[in-house]
C-alpha positions in Angstrom: 30.6 -34.5 12.4 27.9 -32.8 14.5 27.7 -35.9 16.7 31.5 -35.8 17.2 31.3 -32.1 18.2 28.5 -32.8 20.7 30.5 -35.7 22.2 33.6 -33.6 22.5 31.5 -30.8 24.2 30.1 -33.3 26.7 33.6 -34.7 27.4 35.0 -31.2 28.0 32.0 -30.3 30.2 32.6 -33.4 32.3 36.3 -32.7 32.7 35.6 -29.0 33.6 32.9 -30.1 36.1 35.4 -32.5 37.7 38.1 -29.8 37.8 35.7 -27.3 39.5 34.6 -29.9 42.0 38.2 -30.5 43.0 39.1 -26.8 43.0 36.2 -25.9 45.3 37.2 -28.5 47.8 40.6 -27.3 48.8 42.7 -24.9 50.8 45.3 -23.3 48.5 48.2 -20.8 48.8 49.4 -19.3 45.5 52.7 -17.4 45.7 52.0 -16.1 49.1 54.5 -13.5 50.3 54.6 -11.4 53.5 57.1 -8.7 54.2 57.9 -6.8 57.4 60.1 -4.1 56.1 63.2 -5.9 54.7 62.3 -9.2 56.3 60.5 -11.8 54.3 58.2 -13.8 56.5 56.8 -15.6 53.5 58.5 -16.0 50.1 56.2 -17.0 47.2 54.7 -19.9 49.2 52.4 -22.3 47.2 50.6 -25.5 48.3 47.2 -27.2 48.3 45.4 -29.1 51.0 42.5 -31.2 49.8 39.5 -32.3 51.8 40.3 -35.5 53.7 44.1 -34.7 53.7 46.4 -33.8 56.6 49.2 -31.6 55.5 51.9 -31.0 58.2 54.2 -28.0 57.9 57.5 -28.5 59.6 60.0 -25.7 60.3 61.9 -23.8 62.9 60.5 -20.8 64.7 60.3 -17.9 62.2 60.0 -20.3 59.2 56.6 -18.8 58.4 54.2 -21.5 59.6 52.1 -19.3 61.9 52.2 -16.4 59.4 50.7 -18.8 56.8 47.9 -19.9 59.1 47.2 -16.3 60.2 46.7 -15.3 56.5 44.1 -18.0 56.0 42.4 -16.9 59.2 42.3 -13.3 57.8 44.4 -12.0 60.7 47.1 -10.9 58.3 47.0 -9.6 54.8 49.6 -11.0 52.4 52.1 -8.6 50.7 51.6 -10.5 47.5 49.9 -13.7 46.3 46.5 -15.2 47.3 45.1 -17.6 49.9 42.0 -19.5 48.8 39.4 -21.5 50.7 37.2 -23.6 48.3 38.3 -21.4 45.4 37.5 -18.1 47.0 40.2 -15.6 48.1 40.2 -15.0 51.9 41.0 -11.4 51.3 38.0 -10.8 49.0 35.3 -12.8 50.8 35.5 -12.9 54.5 32.3 -15.0 54.8 34.1 -18.0 53.4 36.3 -18.1 56.6 33.3 -19.8 58.3 34.4 -22.9 56.4 37.5 -23.1 58.6 38.2 -23.7 62.3 41.4 -23.0 64.3 43.1 -24.9 67.0 46.1 -23.1 68.5 48.8 -24.4 70.8 46.8 -23.1 73.8 43.0 -23.1 73.2 41.2 -20.1 74.7 38.0 -21.5 76.2 35.9 -20.5 79.3 37.4 -22.4 82.2 34.3 -21.6 84.4 32.0 -23.4 81.9 31.7 -27.1 81.1 32.5 -28.7 77.8 28.8 -28.7 76.9 28.4 -25.1 77.8 31.5 -24.0 75.8 30.4 -26.0 72.8 26.9 -24.6 73.0 28.3 -21.0 73.3 30.8 -21.2 70.5 28.3 -23.0 68.2 25.7 -20.2 68.7 28.5 -17.6 68.1 29.0 -19.3 64.7 25.3 -19.2 63.9 24.4 -22.8 64.9 21.9 -23.9 67.5 22.0 -27.6 68.6 20.0 -29.9 70.8 21.9 -31.3 73.9 22.0 -34.7 72.3 23.7 -33.2 69.2 26.3 -31.4 71.4 26.9 -34.8 73.1 27.5 -36.3 69.7 30.1 -33.7 68.7 32.0 -34.3 72.0 31.8 -38.1 71.5 33.3 -37.6 68.0 36.2 -35.7 69.5 36.9 -38.7 71.8 36.3 -36.8 75.0 35.1 -39.2 77.7 31.4 -38.7 78.5 32.1 -38.4 82.3 33.8 -35.0 81.6 31.1 -33.5 79.4 29.5 -31.5 82.2 32.6 -30.8 84.2 34.2 -27.3 84.2 37.2 -26.8 82.0 39.4 -25.7 84.9 39.7 -29.4 85.8 40.8 -30.4 82.2 44.2 -31.3 80.9 45.5 -29.7 77.7 44.6 -32.8 75.7 41.0 -32.7 76.9 40.8 -29.0 76.0 42.1 -29.8 72.5 39.2 -32.3 72.2 36.6 -29.6 73.1 38.3 -27.4 70.4 37.8 -30.2 67.9 34.2 -30.6 68.9 33.7 -26.9 68.3 35.2 -27.3 64.8 32.8 -30.2 64.1 29.8 -28.1 65.3 30.9 -25.3 63.0 30.7 -27.7 60.1 34.2 -26.7 59.1 35.6 -28.1 55.9 39.1 -27.4 57.1 40.9 -27.2 60.4 44.0 -25.1 60.9 46.2 -26.3 63.8 49.3 -24.5 65.2 51.5 -26.8 67.3 48.5 -28.8 68.6 50.6 -31.6 70.1 53.0 -29.4 72.0 52.9 -30.3 75.7 50.7 -33.4 75.3 51.8 -36.6 77.0 52.4 -39.7 74.9 48.9 -41.1 75.5 47.2 -37.8 74.7 49.4 -37.4 71.5 48.2 -40.9 70.3 44.6 -40.0 71.0 45.0 -36.7 69.2 46.5 -38.4 66.2 43.7 -40.9 66.0 41.1 -38.2 66.2 42.8 -36.2 63.3 42.9 -39.4 61.2 39.2 -40.0 61.9 38.3 -36.4 60.9 40.3 -36.8 57.6 38.4 -40.1 56.9 35.2 -38.0 57.1 36.5 -35.5 54.6 37.9 -32.8 56.8 41.1 -31.2 55.5 43.8 -30.3 58.1 46.7 -27.9 57.8 49.0 -28.4 60.8 52.1 -26.4 61.8 54.3 -28.5 64.0 57.9 -29.1 65.3 57.1 -32.7 66.1 58.7 -34.9 63.4 57.3 -38.2 64.8 53.8 -36.9 65.0 54.0 -35.3 61.6 54.8 -38.7 60.1 52.3 -40.5 62.3 49.4 -38.0 61.7 50.0 -36.5 58.2 49.3 -37.7 54.8 51.8 -35.1 53.4 54.6 -33.2 54.9 56.2 -29.9 53.9 59.5 -28.4 55.3 59.6 -24.6 55.5 62.7 -22.5 55.7 62.8 -18.7 55.7 59.2 -18.4 54.4 59.6 -20.9 51.5 58.4 -24.5 51.1 61.6 -26.3 50.2 60.6 -29.9 50.4 57.3 -31.9 50.3 56.6 -35.6 50.4 53.9 -38.2 51.1 54.3 -39.7 54.5 54.0 -43.2 53.1 57.4 -42.5 51.3 59.4 -41.6 54.3 60.1 -42.8 57.9 60.5 -40.6 60.9 64.2 -41.3 61.0 64.6 -40.4 57.4 62.5 -37.2 57.8 64.6 -36.2 60.9 67.8 -36.6 59.0 66.5 -34.7 56.0 65.1 -31.9 58.3 68.4 -31.5 60.1 70.3 -31.3 56.7 67.7 -28.9 55.3 67.3 -26.5 58.2 
């Protein structure tokens, strides 16, 4: 009898440890709501993004995608519900936001500085100091060509600036990257390169939450897709279960 109880205790402990391990490796929204007077920007929104997963949020302007990202960044407070990073509420522990990085539609970097200089500056701002060889490594991982490492950003295309943004996220040792319309304005070649970089990041365990209008890229980049309407998540699917054409048809019917 005593042996059975000990065995049960060990089994429960193992299950609980596995649960905690999973819980503390995710981005999670639980019943998030955000009101502006009578307008509901978010309406009891719930989802999870695990490490190594790319979750793409599709929706029209005003669907609540950017509001969701801004709550995780701590730029907005929810009216109700909670946003968690690795099991810790973003409203209760601001320190935990260092686990995330943000890549907006237009990255604000210093145009009069080179990629290396920008990377070094923003790394130090986040509390990290790297050797030049390490900075080169982060830029290499972002797929920026080495001939541009020491050129000023005022000579860069949007796609190249996005790569510097990814290198900064890597240097920050971010567990999750939040992206808001990152492929908007990219040419086809840059879009493919960006997709490949995101997939490579996911393979290395980085979780990505991406707000986008681009149905094709959502299917190509994402591992899961959610469709938002009027602040609510009304449909989710794994990308392996749907084609771009099927998603487009569903999106038009839904929205």
